VEXGU-102920 format. One line per 3 residues: number of its first residue (from 0); their letters; for each residue x, z, y of N, C-alpha, C. Coordinates in steps of 0.05 Angstrom, whole numbers, padded with zeros to 5 digits. Example, Ala and Ser with C-alpha at 12.3 -4.5 7.8 and 13.67 -1.06 7.14 Angstrom:
// VEXGU-102920
0> as> 00264:00156:-00114:00246:00156:-00090:00264:00156:-00066 ~ 00257:00142:-00045:00273:00143:-00021:00258:00157:00001
This chain:
// VEXGU-102920
0> mkd> 00372:-00021:-00639:00374:00006:-00627:00346:00017:-00621 ~ 00342:00042:-00628:00315:00054:-00624:00308:00055:-00594 ~ 00284:00048:-00588:00274:00050:-00560:00276:00079:-00551
3> irl> 00290:00083:-00529:00294:00110:-00519:00268:00125:-00513 ~ 00246:00109:-00507:00221:00122:-00501:00208:00134:-00526 ~ 00217:00127:-00550:00205:00137:-00574:00220:00161:-00586
6> inn> 00243:00168:-00574:00259:00190:-00584:00243:00216:-00580 ~ 00241:00233:-00600:00227:00258:-00599:00197:00254:-00591 ~ 00186:00232:-00599:00158:00226:-00593:00142:00228:-00619
9> tyn> 00130:00251:-00622:00116:00258:-00647:00095:00237:-00655 ~ 00081:00226:-00634:00059:00208:-00639:00067:00179:-00638 ~ 00093:00173:-00636:00102:00146:-00636:00087:00129:-00615
12> ddk> 00083:00142:-00592:00067:00130:-00570:00086:00119:-00549 ~ 00084:00094:-00543:00103:00082:-00523:00092:00082:-00495 ~ 00070:00096:-00491:00059:00098:-00463:00077:00114:-00446
15> vid> 00085:00103:-00423:00102:00116:-00404:00086:00122:-00379 ~ 00084:00147:-00371:00066:00154:-00349:00082:00162:-00324 ~ 00108:00160:-00325:00123:00168:-00301:00139:00145:-00289
18> acs> 00132:00120:-00297:00146:00097:-00288:00135:00087:-00261 ~ 00137:00061:-00257:00130:00047:-00232:00152:00054:-00211 ~ 00159:00035:-00195:00178:00039:-00174:00165:00032:-00147
21> ifg> 00171:00049:-00127:00161:00044:-00100:00185:00045:-00081 ~ 00183:00028:-00060:00205:00026:-00041:00193:00017:-00014 ~ 00202:00030:00008:00194:00021:00034:00218:00022:00053
24> amn> 00218:00003:00072:00240:00002:00092:00227:-00006:00119 ~ 00234:00009:00139:00222:00005:00166:00243:00007:00187 ~ 00244:-00012:00205:00261:-00010:00228:00245:00002:00251
27> lsg> 00251:00026:00259:00235:00041:00278:00236:00029:00306 ~ 00255:00011:00311:00257:-00002:00337:00238:-00026:00338 ~ 00228:-00034:00315:00210:-00058:00314:00225:-00084:00309
30> arf> 00251:-00083:00306:00267:-00107:00301:00260:-00117:00273 ~ 00256:-00144:00270:00249:-00156:00245:00274:-00161:00229 ~ 00272:-00158:00202:00295:-00163:00185:00286:-00178:00160
33> sge> 00304:-00191:00147:00298:-00206:00123:00291:-00188:00100 ~ 00275:-00199:00081:00268:-00183:00058:00289:-00182:00036 ~ 00312:-00194:00040:00332:-00195:00019:00341:-00167:00010
36> svi> 00345:-00149:00029:00354:-00122:00021:00332:-00107:00006 ~ 00307:-00111:00014:00285:-00097:00000:00282:-00108:-00028 ~ 00285:-00134:-00031:00284:-00146:-00058:00306:-00135:-00076
39> kai> 00330:-00133:-00064:00353:-00122:-00079:00348:-00093:-00087 ~ 00336:-00077:-00069:00331:-00049:-00074:00310:-00045:-00096 ~ 00288:-00060:-00095:00267:-00056:-00115:00277:-00067:-00142
42> anm> 00294:-00088:-00142:00305:-00098:-00167:00323:-00078:-00180 ~ 00335:-00060:-00165:00353:-00040:-00176:00337:-00020:-00193 ~ 00311:-00019:-00189:00294:-00001:-00205:00278:-00017:-00226
45> hdr> 00290:-00039:-00235:00277:-00057:-00254:00266:-00042:-00278 ~ 00281:-00023:-00289:00273:-00010:-00314:00249:00009:-00310 ~ 00241:00014:-00286:00217:00030:-00282:00191:00014:-00286
48> gng> 00194:-00013:-00287:00171:-00030:-00292:00173:-00043:-00319 ~ 00152:-00060:-00325:00153:-00075:-00350:00145:-00104:-00346 ~ 00147:-00114:-00321:00141:-00142:-00316:00112:-00149:-00313
51> lgg> 00094:-00129:-00313:00066:-00135:-00311:00055:-00130:-00283 ~ 00072:-00129:-00263:00062:-00127:-00236:00084:-00123:-00216 ~ 00085:-00138:-00195:00104:-00134:-00173:00091:-00144:-00148
54> gfs> 00099:-00132:-00125:00087:-00141:-00100:00100:-00129:-00076 ~ 00094:-00141:-00053:00106:-00133:-00027:00085:-00134:-00005 ~ 00089:-00117:00014:00075:-00119:00040:00095:-00123:00062
57> iyg> 00088:-00139:00082:00106:-00146:00103:00091:-00144:00129 ~ 00103:-00131:00149:00090:-00127:00175:00107:-00141:00197 ~ 00094:-00156:00215:00107:-00169:00236:00117:-00197:00229
60> lyp> 00106:-00209:00208:00117:-00235:00199:00102:-00259:00210 ~ 00080:-00255:00225:00065:-00277:00236:00064:-00276:00267 ~ 00087:-00279:00280:00087:-00276:00310:00070:-00297:00324
63> dft> 00064:-00319:00311:00047:-00340:00324:00017:-00335:00320 ~ 00010:-00315:00304:-00018:-00310:00299:-00024:-00279:00300 ~ -00013:-00266:00320:-00016:-00237:00322:-00044:-00228:00327
66> dqy> -00061:-00245:00338:-00088:-00236:00345:-00109:-00243:00323 ~ -00101:-00258:00303:-00119:-00267:00282:-00117:-00249:00257 ~ -00139:-00246:00244:-00138:-00233:00217:-00127:-00253:00197
69> afh> -00107:-00244:00182:-00094:-00262:00163:-00105:-00256:00135 ~ -00124:-00272:00126:-00135:-00268:00099:-00117:-00283:00079 ~ -00109:-00268:00059:-00094:-00280:00037:-00113:-00278:00013
72> imf> -00120:-00301:00002:-00141:-00303:-00018:-00130:-00315:-00044 ~ -00137:-00303:-00066:-00129:-00312:-00092:-00153:-00327:-00105 ~ -00148:-00352:-00114:-00169:-00368:-00126:-00162:-00374:-00155
75> lsq> -00182:-00370:-00173:-00178:-00376:-00201:-00188:-00403:-00209 ~ -00200:-00418:-00189:-00210:-00445:-00195:-00212:-00459:-00168 ~ -00212:-00486:-00169:-00215:-00502:-00145:-00243:-00499:-00134
78> rar> -00263:-00496:-00151:-00290:-00492:-00142:-00292:-00466:-00125 ~ -00277:-00446:-00134:-00277:-00421:-00119:-00266:-00425:-00091 ~ -00246:-00441:-00088:-00234:-00446:-00062:-00255:-00460:-00044
81> kda> -00269:-00479:-00054:-00289:-00494:-00039:-00311:-00475:-00029 ~ -00321:-00458:-00047:-00342:-00439:-00039:-00332:-00419:-00019 ~ -00308:-00409:-00022:-00297:-00390:-00003:-00293:-00402:00024
84> eef> -00283:-00426:00026:-00279:-00439:00052:-00305:-00444:00066 ~ -00326:-00450:00051:-00353:-00453:00063:-00362:-00427:00075 ~ -00357:-00405:00060:-00364:-00378:00069:-00348:-00371:00095
87> llk> -00323:-00377:00095:-00306:-00370:00119:-00315:-00386:00143 ~ -00321:-00412:00139:-00331:-00429:00162:-00357:-00418:00173 ~ -00374:-00407:00156:-00399:-00397:00165:-00396:-00370:00180
90> nfn> -00377:-00354:00173:-00375:-00327:00184:-00351:-00322:00203 ~ -00332:-00341:00205:-00309:-00338:00221:-00302:-00364:00235 ~ -00284:-00362:00254:-00270:-00386:00265:-00243:-00388:00251
93> ivy> -00238:-00410:00236:-00213:-00413:00223:-00193:-00426:00242 ~ -00173:-00411:00251:-00153:-00421:00269:-00132:-00438:00255 ~ -00125:-00430:00231:-00105:-00445:00216:-00107:-00436:00186
96> kee> -00101:-00455:00168:-00102:-00448:00140:-00081:-00465:00125 ~ -00071:-00454:00103:-00052:-00468:00086:-00049:-00453:00060 ~ -00039:-00468:00040:-00031:-00455:00015:-00005:-00440:00020
99> vpt> -00003:-00416:00008:00022:-00401:00011:00044:-00415:-00004 ~ 00066:-00421:00009:00088:-00435:-00005:00099:-00419:-00028 ~ 00104:-00432:-00050:00115:-00420:-00074:00137:-00438:-00086
102> rsv> 00152:-00428:-00104:00171:-00444:-00119:00168:-00438:-00149 ~ 00176:-00456:-00165:00173:-00453:-00194:00192:-00431:-00204 ~ 00180:-00413:-00219:00195:-00391:-00232:00187:-00392:-00262
105> pvi> 00205:-00398:-00280:00197:-00403:-00308:00181:-00381:-00321 ~ 00187:-00355:-00314:00173:-00333:-00328:00145:-00329:-00317 ~ 00138:-00341:-00295:00111:-00337:-00283:00093:-00360:-00293
108> knp> 00074:-00353:-00310:00057:-00372:-00323:00028:-00372:-00311 ~ 00017:-00395:-00307:-00010:-00399:-00298:-00018:-00381:-00274 ~ -00003:-00382:-00253:-00010:-00366:-00229:-00035:-00377:-00216
111> plv> -00050:-00360:-00202:-00073:-00369:-00187:-00064:-00384:-00162 ~ -00081:-00399:-00150:-00076:-00411:-00124:-00079:-00389:-00103 ~ -00059:-00387:-00085:-00061:-00367:-00063:-00059:-00382:-00037
114> cry> -00080:-00377:-00020:-00081:-00390:00006:-00083:-00369:00028 ~ -00075:-00376:00052:-00078:-00357:00075:-00094:-00371:00097 ~ -00110:-00355:00110:-00128:-00364:00131:-00125:-00345:00155
117> fld> -00121:-00357:00178:-00119:-00341:00203:-00145:-00344:00217 ~ -00159:-00321:00221:-00187:-00321:00228:-00193:-00305:00253 ~ -00211:-00315:00270:-00225:-00300:00291:-00253:-00294:00281
120> tga> -00264:-00271:00290:-00290:-00264:00280:-00312:-00283:00290 ~ -00311:-00292:00315:-00329:-00313:00324:-00357:-00303:00330 ~ -00375:-00323:00335:-00402:-00317:00343:-00420:-00306:00321
123> akp> -00412:-00309:00296:-00428:-00299:00274:-00429:-00269:00272 ~ -00410:-00256:00285:-00408:-00226:00283:-00429:-00214:00302 ~ -00446:-00196:00291:-00465:-00182:00308:-00451:-00166:00330
126> edi> -00463:-00163:00353:-00451:-00149:00375:-00448:-00119:00371 ~ -00464:-00108:00353:-00464:-00079:00350:-00445:-00070:00327 ~ -00427:-00087:00319:-00408:-00080:00298:-00380:-00087:00308
129> sdd> -00360:-00071:00302:-00333:-00076:00311:-00321:-00099:00294 ~ -00300:-00111:00305:-00287:-00132:00290:-00277:-00122:00263 ~ -00264:-00098:00263:-00253:-00088:00238:-00275:-00082:00218
132> dyv> -00297:-00070:00226:-00319:-00065:00208:-00331:-00091:00197 ~ -00332:-00111:00214:-00343:-00137:00205:-00324:-00149:00184 ~ -00298:-00147:00188:-00279:-00158:00169:-00281:-00143:00142
135> vek> -00282:-00117:00143:-00285:-00101:00118:-00311:-00110:00103 ~ -00332:-00112:00118:-00358:-00120:00106:-00355:-00147:00092 ~ -00343:-00166:00105:-00340:-00194:00094:-00321:-00194:00070
138> vme> -00300:-00178:00072:-00281:-00177:00049:-00296:-00167:00024 ~ -00312:-00146:00028:-00327:-00135:00005:-00347:-00156:-00005 ~ -00359:-00170:00013:-00379:-00190:00006:-00366:-00213:-00011
141> int> -00343:-00221:-00002:-00328:-00242:-00017:-00320:-00232:-00045 ~ -00309:-00208:-00046:-00298:-00198:-00071:-00319:-00191:-00091 ~ -00343:-00186:-00082:-00365:-00179:-00101:-00384:-00202:-00105
144> gls> -00385:-00221:-00086:-00406:-00242:-00088:-00396:-00270:-00094 ~ -00370:-00276:-00091:-00360:-00302:-00097:-00343:-00301:-00122 ~ -00349:-00317:-00141:-00335:-00316:-00167:-00307:-00328:-00164
147> dtf> -00289:-00317:-00180:-00261:-00326:-00181:-00246:-00326:-00155 ~ -00255:-00307:-00137:-00243:-00306:-00110:-00238:-00277:-00103 ~ -00214:-00271:-00093:-00206:-00244:-00086:-00190:-00244:-00061
150> vfs> -00200:-00231:-00040:-00185:-00226:-00016:-00168:-00201:-00021 ~ -00141:-00205:-00021:-00124:-00182:-00026:-00107:-00174:-00002 ~ -00111:-00187:00021:-00097:-00179:00045:-00114:-00190:00068
153> sgk> -00119:-00173:00089:-00137:-00181:00110:-00130:-00170:00138 ~ -00105:-00161:00142:-00098:-00149:00167:-00086:-00170:00186 ~ -00079:-00160:00210:-00067:-00177:00230:-00036:-00175:00229
156> nma> -00023:-00198:00231:00006:-00199:00232:00019:-00184:00209 ~ 00007:-00187:00185:00018:-00174:00161:00008:-00189:00137 ~ 00020:-00184:00114:00012:-00197:00090:00019:-00181:00066
159> vlk> 00003:-00184:00045:00010:-00174:00018:00014:-00199:00001 ~ 00035:-00199:-00014:00040:-00221:-00034:00048:-00207:-00060 ~ 00034:-00213:-00081:00037:-00198:-00106:00029:-00215:-00130
162> gvg> 00035:-00205:-00154:00027:-00219:-00178:00037:-00206:-00203 ~ 00034:-00220:-00225:00044:-00210:-00251:00072:-00219:-00256 ~ 00090:-00200:-00257:00119:-00206:-00260:00134:-00182:-00250
165> ype> 00160:-00182:-00254:00177:-00162:-00241:00178:-00168:-00211 ~ 00182:-00148:-00194:00180:-00154:-00165:00200:-00175:-00156 ~ 00224:-00175:-00167:00244:-00195:-00159:00235:-00223:-00166
168> qia> 00219:-00226:-00188:00208:-00252:-00196:00186:-00260:-00177 ~ 00169:-00241:-00169:00148:-00247:-00150:00160:-00255:-00123 ~ 00181:-00241:-00115:00195:-00248:-00090:00206:-00276:-00091
171> eyf> 00217:-00284:-00114:00228:-00311:-00116:00205:-00331:-00116 ~ 00183:-00325:-00129:00160:-00343:-00131:00149:-00349:-00103 ~ 00146:-00328:-00087:00134:-00331:-00060:00155:-00336:-00038
174> cle> 00180:-00341:-00046:00201:-00347:-00027:00205:-00325:-00005 ~ 00203:-00300:-00013:00203:-00279:00006:00229:-00274:00021 ~ 00251:-00285:00011:00276:-00282:00025:00275:-00298:00052
177> qyk> 00255:-00315:00055:00252:-00331:00079:00236:-00317:00101 ~ 00223:-00295:00094:00206:-00280:00112:00221:-00258:00127 ~ 00211:-00251:00150:00222:-00229:00165:00199:-00211:00175
180> gyl> 00204:-00185:00175:00185:-00165:00185:00199:-00140:00192 ~ 00186:-00123:00207:00199:-00097:00215:00193:-00075:00195 ~ 00175:-00080:00177:00167:-00060:00157:00161:-00075:00131
183> wta> 00174:-00066:00109:00169:-00077:00083:00163:-00055:00063 ~ 00144:-00059:00045:00142:-00042:00022:00142:-00059:-00003 ~ 00151:-00047:-00025:00154:-00062:-00050:00146:-00045:-00074
186> hgr> 00136:-00057:-00095:00126:-00043:-00118:00134:-00057:-00144 ~ 00143:-00042:-00163:00146:-00052:-00191:00128:-00036:-00209 ~ 00111:-00050:-00223:00089:-00037:-00237:00094:-00033:-00267
189> fpt> 00085:-00010:-00277:00084:-00004:-00306:00056:00005:-00311 ~ 00036:-00014:-00315:00008:-00006:-00319:00005:00010:-00344 ~ -00011:00031:-00342:-00016:00049:-00365:-00045:00050:-00373
192> ntv> -00063:00050:-00354:-00091:00053:-00361:-00109:00030:-00353 ~ -00098:00011:-00338:-00114:-00011:-00328:-00101:-00038:-00334 ~ -00116:-00059:-00331:-00106:-00086:-00339:-00084:-00095:-00320
195> aww> -00068:-00113:-00331:-00047:-00126:-00315:-00056:-00154:-00308 ~ -00063:-00157:-00282:-00071:-00184:-00273:-00063:-00186:-00244 ~ -00064:-00210:-00232:-00053:-00215:-00206:-00066:-00197:-00184
198> gga> -00091:-00194:-00185:-00105:-00177:-00165:-00100:-00148:-00169 ~ -00092:-00140:-00193:-00088:-00112:-00199:-00060:-00102:-00193 ~ -00042:-00120:-00185:-00015:-00112:-00177:-00017:-00097:-00150
201> hpf> 00004:-00082:-00144:00006:-00068:-00118:00021:-00086:-00099 ~ 00018:-00083:-00073:00002:-00064:-00058:-00028:-00071:-00058 ~ -00043:-00050:-00053:-00072:-00053:-00048:-00076:-00051:-00018
204> sil> -00095:-00066:-00008:-00097:-00069:00022:-00126:-00072:00031 ~ -00131:-00062:00054:-00156:-00069:00070:-00148:-00068:00099 ~ -00156:-00088:00114:-00146:-00092:00141:-00116:-00091:00140
207> dwt> -00103:-00075:00157:-00073:-00075:00156:-00063:-00051:00140 ~ -00080:-00036:00126:-00071:-00014:00109:-00061:-00025:00083 ~ -00038:-00016:00074:-00028:-00022:00047:-00019:00003:00033
210> vih> -00022:00003:00007:-00015:00026:-00009:00000:00017:-00034 ~ 00023:00029:-00040:00036:00027:-00065:00038:00054:-00078 ~ 00038:00055:-00104:00033:00081:-00117:00048:00083:-00144
213> nge> 00060:00106:-00149:00071:00113:-00175:00056:00137:-00185 ~ 00042:00134:-00208:00028:00157:-00219:00001:00149:-00230 ~ -00017:00167:-00229:-00044:00162:-00241:-00065:00177:-00225
216> iss> -00085:00163:-00216:-00107:00175:-00201:-00129:00181:-00221 ~ -00129:00205:-00232:-00149:00212:-00252:-00176:00218:-00240 ~ -00177:00221:-00213:-00202:00225:-00199:-00215:00199:-00190
219> ygi> -00205:00176:-00201:-00214:00150:-00192:-00245:00147:-00191 ~ -00258:00157:-00212:-00287:00154:-00214:-00302:00167:-00191 ~ -00296:00192:-00185:-00310:00206:-00163:-00301:00195:-00136
222> nrr> -00275:00188:-00134:-00265:00176:-00109:-00281:00150:-00103 ~ -00283:00134:-00124:-00297:00108:-00121:-00326:00111:-00113 ~ -00340:00130:-00127:-00368:00134:-00120:-00372:00143:-00092
225> yle> -00354:00161:-00083:-00356:00171:-00055:-00352:00148:-00035 ~ -00332:00131:-00040:-00326:00109:-00021:-00348:00088:-00021 ~ -00362:00085:-00043:-00384:00065:-00044:-00406:00072:-00025
228> qfg> -00409:00098:-00018:-00429:00106:00001:-00424:00094:00029 ~ -00398:00087:00034:-00391:00077:00060:-00385:00047:00059 ~ -00394:00034:00038:-00392:00005:00036:-00367:-00006:00023
231> ymc> -00349:00011:00013:-00325:00001:00001:-00330:-00004:-00029 ~ -00324:-00028:-00039:-00329:-00035:-00066:-00302:-00040:-00080 ~ -00297:-00026:-00102:-00272:-00029:-00117:-00275:-00052:-00137
234> tmq> -00259:-00073:-00134:-00261:-00097:-00150:-00235:-00105:-00163 ~ -00213:-00091:-00158:-00187:-00099:-00168:-00178:-00086:-00194 ~ -00196:-00069:-00206:-00192:-00058:-00232:-00167:-00041:-00235
237> tdt> -00159:-00028:-00213:-00136:-00010:-00214:-00142:00014:-00197 ~ -00134:00038:-00207:-00142:00063:-00193:-00132:00065:-00165 ~ -00109:00053:-00159:-00096:00056:-00132:-00113:00045:-00110
240> evv> -00131:00026:-00116:-00148:00014:-00096:-00163:00034:-00079 ~ -00171:00057:-00091:-00187:00077:-00077:-00170:00089:-00054 ~ -00144:00090:-00057:-00127:00103:-00037:-00128:00087:-00011
243> aya> -00127:00061:-00013:-00128:00044:00011:-00154:00047:00026 ~ -00176:00048:00011:-00202:00051:00024:-00206:00079:00036 ~ -00195:00099:00022:-00198:00126:00032:-00183:00129:00058
246> vdl> -00159:00118:00060:-00143:00120:00084:-00158:00105:00107 ~ -00169:00082:00102:-00184:00067:00123:-00207:00084:00132 ~ -00222:00096:00114:-00245:00113:00121:-00237:00137:00138
249> lir> -00217:00151:00128:-00209:00177:00141:-00196:00173:00168 ~ -00178:00153:00170:-00163:00150:00195:-00176:00131:00215 ~ -00184:00107:00205:-00196:00088:00224:-00224:00095:00232
252> khn> -00241:00102:00212:-00269:00107:00217:-00275:00136:00226 ~ -00262:00155:00213:-00267:00183:00219:-00247:00195:00239 ~ -00227:00179:00246:-00208:00186:00267:-00193:00212:00262
255> lpw> -00185:00216:00237:-00171:00241:00230:-00141:00236:00231 ~ -00125:00256:00239:-00096:00253:00240:-00084:00256:00212 ~ -00059:00247:00209:-00047:00248:00182:-00044:00276:00171
258> kiv> -00040:00296:00189:-00039:00323:00180:-00064:00331:00165 ~ -00087:00323:00174:-00112:00329:00161:-00116:00312:00136 ~ -00109:00287:00138:-00113:00269:00115:-00097:00279:00091
261> aki> -00072:00288:00096:-00056:00299:00075:-00069:00323:00062 ~ -00082:00340:00078:-00096:00364:00067:-00121:00356:00052 ~ -00131:00332:00055:-00154:00322:00041:-00146:00310:00014
264> vaa> -00128:00291:00015:-00121:00277:-00010:-00101:00292:-00027 ~ -00085:00309:-00015:-00066:00327:-00030:-00072:00355:-00022 ~ -00096:00364:-00028:-00106:00390:-00018:-00090:00414:-00029
267> pfw> -00087:00435:-00012:-00074:00459:-00022:-00090:00471:-00046 ~ -00076:00486:-00062:-00089:00500:-00084:-00106:00523:-00073 ~ -00127:00530:-00088:-00145:00551:-00078:-00131:00577:-00074
270> ddi> -00112:00584:-00091:-00098:00610:-00087:-00080:00609:-00062 ~ -00070:00585:-00055:-00055:00582:-00030:-00074:00585:-00006 ~ -00098:00573:-00009:-00117:00575:00013:-00125:00604:00018
273> erm> -00128:00620:-00003:-00136:00648:00000:-00115:00664:00016 ~ -00090:00655:00015:-00069:00670:00029:-00063:00660:00057 ~ -00078:00639:00066:-00073:00628:00092:-00084:00645:00114
276> pkk> -00073:00643:00139:-00086:00656:00162:-00115:00646:00165 ~ -00131:00662:00178:-00160:00658:00179:-00167:00630:00187 ~ -00157:00620:00210:-00165:00594:00220:-00157:00571:00201
279> eke> -00132:00573:00191:-00123:00553:00172:-00139:00553:00147 ~ -00146:00577:00138:-00162:00580:00114:-00189:00568:00118 ~ -00202:00573:00140:-00228:00562:00146:-00227:00531:00147
282> lsm> -00206:00521:00159:-00203:00492:00161:-00200:00480:00133 ~ -00183:00491:00117:-00178:00481:00090:-00203:00482:00072 ~ -00218:00504:00075:-00243:00506:00059:-00263:00486:00069
285> alr> -00265:00481:00095:-00284:00461:00105:-00277:00433:00096 ~ -00251:00427:00095:-00242:00400:00086:-00249:00396:00057 ~ -00245:00417:00041:-00251:00415:00012:-00281:00412:00008
288> qvy> -00298:00424:00025:-00327:00422:00022:-00337:00394:00031 ~ -00325:00384:00053:-00335:00358:00064:-00323:00335:00049 ~ -00297:00336:00043:-00283:00313:00032:-00272:00319:00003
291> gsl> -00284:00337:-00011:-00274:00344:-00037:-00274:00320:-00056 ~ -00291:00301:-00052:-00292:00277:-00070:-00270:00258:-00064 ~ -00254:00262:-00043:-00231:00245:-00038:-00205:00258:-00046
294> lln> -00206:00282:-00057:-00182:00294:-00068:-00171:00277:-00090 ~ -00145:00271:-00089:-00132:00254:-00109:-00121:00272:-00131 ~ -00134:00272:-00154:-00124:00287:-00177:-00104:00271:-00193
297> gpf> -00085:00285:-00205:-00065:00271:-00220:-00039:00269:-00206 ~ -00018:00262:-00220:00008:00260:-00208:00010:00234:-00191 ~ 00021:00236:-00167:00024:00211:-00151:00046:00214:-00130
300> avi> 00058:00191:-00125:00075:00187:-00101:00065:00161:-00089 ~ 00060:00161:-00063:00050:00137:-00050:00066:00131:-00025 ~ 00067:00105:-00019:00077:00096:00007:00054:00081:00020
303> iah> 00045:00090:00042:00023:00078:00057:00034:00066:00083 ~ 00025:00042:00089:00035:00029:00114:00012:00017:00129 ~ 00016:00014:00155:-00001:-00003:00172:00015:-00009:00197
306> qge> 00003:-00023:00216:00019:-00031:00239:00031:-00007:00253 ~ 00057:-00006:00254:00071:00014:00269:00077:00040:00255 ~ 00069:00042:00229:00074:00067:00214:00079:00062:00185
309> mig> 00096:00079:00174:00100:00080:00145:00100:00109:00136 ~ 00084:00116:00116:00080:00143:00108:00086:00147:00078 ~ 00101:00167:00072:00106:00174:00044:00092:00201:00038
312> ltd> 00080:00203:00014:00066:00228:00007:00065:00231:-00024 ~ 00069:00255:-00033:00067:00261:-00062:00045:00282:-00066 ~ 00038:00285:-00092:00019:00307:-00098:00032:00334:-00092
315> rir> 00016:00355:-00093:00025:00382:-00084:00049:00393:-00099 ~ 00051:00386:-00125:00073:00397:-00140:00093:00375:-00147 ~ 00092:00353:-00133:00112:00332:-00134:00119:00323:-00162
318> lrp> 00098:00315:-00177:00102:00306:-00204:00113:00277:-00205 ~ 00113:00264:-00183:00126:00237:-00181:00146:00238:-00159 ~ 00169:00224:-00162:00191:00227:-00144:00188:00210:-00118
321> ltv> 00199:00221:-00097:00201:00207:-00071:00225:00217:-00056 ~ 00242:00198:-00048:00266:00205:-00033:00265:00191:-00006 ~ 00275:00204:00014:00276:00194:00042:00305:00189:00050
324> gek> 00310:00167:00064:00336:00162:00075:00334:00151:00103 ~ 00354:00159:00120:00355:00149:00147:00382:00137:00153 ~ 00383:00115:00166:00408:00103:00176:00402:00088:00202
327> gdm> 00411:00100:00224:00406:00089:00250:00376:00087:00254 ~ 00366:00063:00261:00337:00059:00265:00322:00054:00239 ~ 00336:00054:00217:00323:00047:00191:00313:00073:00177
330> lyl> 00289:00072:00168:00277:00093:00151:00271:00081:00124 ~ 00279:00095:00102:00275:00086:00075:00259:00106:00059 ~ 00241:00097:00043:00227:00114:00024:00230:00101:-00004
333> sse> 00235:00117:-00024:00241:00104:-00050:00236:00124:-00073 ~ 00230:00112:-00096:00228:00128:-00121:00255:00140:-00128 ~ 00277:00125:-00122:00304:00134:-00129:00322:00130:-00105
336> esa> 00339:00150:-00101:00359:00149:-00080:00379:00126:-00085 ~ 00384:00119:-00110:00403:00098:-00117:00395:00071:-00104 ~ 00369:00066:-00103:00359:00041:-00091:00365:00040:-00061
339> irl> 00363:00063:-00047:00369:00064:-00019:00399:00061:-00015 ~ 00415:00075:-00031:00444:00075:-00028:00455:00047:-00034 ~ 00442:00032:-00050:00451:00005:-00057:00453:-00013:-00032
342> iap> 00433:-00010:-00014:00432:-00027:00010:00441:-00013:00035 ~ 00443:00014:00034:00452:00030:00057:00470:00053:00046 ~ 00495:00046:00038:00512:00066:00024:00517:00091:00041
345> eld> 00521:00088:00067:00528:00110:00084:00504:00119:00101 ~ 00487:00135:00089:00463:00144:00103:00470:00166:00122 ~ 00455:00167:00145:00457:00190:00163:00445:00215:00151
348> kaw> 00424:00211:00135:00410:00234:00123:00394:00225:00099 ~ 00393:00241:00079:00376:00236:00056:00365:00263:00046 ~ 00339:00263:00038:00327:00287:00029:00302:00281:00012
351> ipm> 00292:00302:-00001:00268:00300:-00017:00246:00316:-00003 ~ 00224:00304:00005:00204:00319:00020:00189:00339:00002 ~ 00177:00358:00014:00160:00377:00000:00135:00363:-00010
354> gge> 00125:00373:-00033:00100:00362:-00043:00077:00366:-00024 ~ 00061:00345:-00021:00037:00347:-00004:00042:00345:00026 ~ 00067:00342:00034:00073:00340:00063:00082:00311:00069
357> pvi> 00067:00297:00087:00074:00269:00092:00099:00266:00108 ~ 00114:00245:00101:00137:00236:00117:00127:00211:00132 ~ 00128:00212:00159:00116:00191:00175:00137:00177:00192
360> grl> 00141:00152:00188:00158:00136:00206:00141:00120:00225 ~ 00147:00123:00251:00132:00109:00271:00150:00092:00289 ~ 00140:00070:00298:00155:00054:00317:00161:00071:00342
363> kdk> 00185:00069:00352:00193:00085:00375:00179:00076:00400 ~ 00173:00095:00417:00164:00088:00444:00186:00073:00459 ~ 00178:00053:00473:00198:00036:00487:00214:00052:00508
366> ttk> 00203:00075:00516:00216:00091:00537:00235:00112:00526 ~ 00236:00115:00499:00253:00135:00487:00265:00125:00461 ~ 00288:00136:00455:00301:00129:00429:00303:00154:00411
369> esk> 00289:00175:00419:00292:00200:00405:00273:00200:00381 ~ 00281:00213:00359:00264:00219:00336:00254:00247:00340 ~ 00229:00251:00332:00216:00277:00335:00206:00288:00309
372> mvk> 00205:00314:00307:00196:00328:00283:00172:00345:00290 ~ 00153:00347:00272:00130:00365:00276:00129:00384:00252 ~ 00116:00406:00255:00116:00427:00234:00102:00418:00209
375> esv> 00079:00405:00211:00063:00399:00188:00074:00375:00172 ~ 00089:00358:00184:00099:00335:00170:00125:00326:00184 ~ 00140:00311:00168:00165:00301:00179:00159:00274:00193
378> tvg> 00163:00273:00219:00156:00249:00234:00181:00237:00246 ~ 00186:00213:00239:00210:00199:00249:00201:00178:00269 ~ 00214:00177:00292:00205:00158:00313:00188:00171:00333
381> dkk> 00172:00155:00347:00155:00166:00368:00131:00181:00357 ~ 00125:00204:00367:00102:00220:00359:00078:00212:00376 ~ 00056:00205:00362:00032:00197:00376:00019:00221:00390
């Protein structure tokens, strides 16, 4: 049977630029749940990937190490592990370490060794630098200075686990059905412009920020050069990595709200800016002038997560799909509504957000159970 992707394809080109699957599930009450439903949902979008990348982020899974930075490190050789552990001992206090448990999966060949380290910053950290800045600095130092070693997760009480394979295969390999968290994101990859390797799978992460992405960041070059001015070094050979660093810069370091971040990375068109009221026009023009190099060009849908929040966002003209679903305390974001309906058939609400407007799920305030909405973005849960 002829491959459906080649029908009416004049150039006989099998490149597919609208694939990749993204899925996120968050319990806004903070209750932890098994990853089984998330694995089932992302597997339902199997045909959006090609087996060259799958991964998950999980929040709230390390209740015994909530105060430590959880480094998840990929080693391509035993020598690399030895050198990395010497580096960690010199720069951190290692509270606990272990190899990440795995099981044999026949289709996964020659996987790297993956270990996790629970770290305190310790006496090596200069007094004039924050713990988070110190961790970012050391992650960049490891990823650029130590051979065969890649830190791909470095936040507190969270983890990224990813690799080359379909997401359901990666979940089986890392025994993810045994984990619990209050927020999960999952990705099935169909790489188009970059290599398929374990570090290049999604999610991409720095500190507790994680990003999964469907689309293409054609502005990767200028985004990368801009971020390098602030000490972020892209080493994972995939365009999506810049989104994680951009979010860390804009929100954690520059203290900007999501409303403004959305106007930077998914900026309004110039003709729309011209028709805005004066103050809004001035703000939009100022953001384009200051942060123009962080505008994400190209079609994209992303799910961004960190402690207490899950955010969905598409490009301004919504060239990549994103569907939102709500059921009780559960918030779902997905490339396809079918994946949500598979695990939550009777949704309270389902909709497709406007392009460029973030959908934000936040842990509810303990004193209220109400969900709140704001004009600039759809906010579910407690409004900060």
